[in-house]
N, C-alpha and C positions, 0 to 999 in steps of 0.2 A: 504494500500500500504506500502510495506517495503522500508525503506530509510536507506542508509548508506553512510558514507563519509570516505575517506582515504586521508591522506596527506603524502607526502614524500619530503624530501630535497635531492638533488643529486648534485654532482660536475659537471654533464653534463651541458654544456651551453643550453639555452632554445631551440635553433634551433635543436640540436641533441636530446634532450628529446622529442621534438615535433615529429621529424622524427620517432623515435622509437615507440611512442604512436600511430601514425597513420599507422604503419605497421600492418594492420589488420590480415594477416595470422600469424604473430608472436604471437598474443594474443592466438590463438587456440593452438599453440605449448606449451603454458605455463599453460593452464587450463586443468586439468585432463579429459581424454576421449573426448577431443574436437578438432575439426579442423575447420578452418575458410576459407571460399571461397568468394572471391570478385566477384560480379556479374556484375559490370559495368567497362568499360575500364577506365584506369587512364588518367590523374592524379586525385588525390582526389579532390573533390569539393562538394558543396551542391548537394544532389541527389545521391551521391555514395551509393551503396547498397552492403551489404555483409551478409552472413549467417554463424553463428556459429552452427555447428552440434555437439551435445553432446550425447554420448551413445556408444553402442557396436552393430555393425551389424544393424539389423532392429529395435533394441530396443533403442530408443533415441528420441530426439526432435530437431527441428530446432529453432534457435533464429534469425530471420531475422531482420536486422537493416538498417536504412537509416540515412545518415548525413544530418542534417537540419541546421547546422551552422558550419562554418569552417573558422576561422580567425587565421592564424599562428602568433606566437609571433614575435614581432619586437622590436627594442630598445625603451624602455619606454612604451611598450604595452604588456599586457597579452594576450597570445593565448587562444582561446576558441573553443572547439569542442563539439557539442551537437548531440546526436543520439536519434532516436525514435525506440523503439523495437516494432515490429508489428506482433509478432508470435501468434499462437493459445495457446501455453503453457506459454510463457513469454511475458508480455506487460509492457510498461513503458518507462522510459527515462534514459539515461546515459549521463554524461558530464565530461569533464576534462578541467582544466585550467593549463597553464604553464606560470610562470612568473620568471623573472630573480631575482637573489639574489645579495647582495652587493659583495659577493665573486666571482661572475661570474658563479655560478651554477644556479640551478633552484629549484623552489618550484612547486610541482605538486599536484593538488587537484582533486580527482576523486569522483564523486557523482553518485549514482544509486538510482532510484525509481522504484521498481518492483512490479508487481502483477503476481503471479504464479498460473495458473489454478489448481483448486482442493485444494489449500492450504488456509485454513481459516485465516482470519485476526488476530485471536488470536495468530497465529504462526509467525506473522510479526517480532517480536524481534529475534526469533531464525533464521529466514531467513536472517535478517540483519547481525547477527553475523556470519553466514556461508558465506555470501557475502563478509564481511570484510576480513575473513580469505582467501577465494579462490582468490578474486580479489586483495587483498593485496600482496599475493605471486606472482601473475601474474605481478602486477605493479613492484614489486621488481626485477623480472626477466627481464622485459623490460628495466629497468633503470640500470641494473648491468653493471659495467665498464668492 
């Protein structure tokens, strides 16, 4: 299983960073060739499901996800969101945490653990490097002021 971790510090207060990170369709707008569709009515909660579709036309794959933990940040408490990836191509877990900083901004920590169908374990380091690059750019876009 490929695992990677991304950390970002932003001037955004924790509630705003959280709001942006849980805007599931916005993720798809920032990942190349991807769009995200929420499958359950809002508001976000444990059990919220959405699918990220990556590809062009009929050539692509779905990455269905479900929220299994959702605890927004509050004063003195780190916000935690955990997702399970239930696709045929991509399986695993993703999570992010949002905590306040002394300056009033936020520290965001994003962790993914992925298994991609057809990709041998020997390529896990390359998959992690690609994940850090793609998801790091998406995270930067979500947190951009």
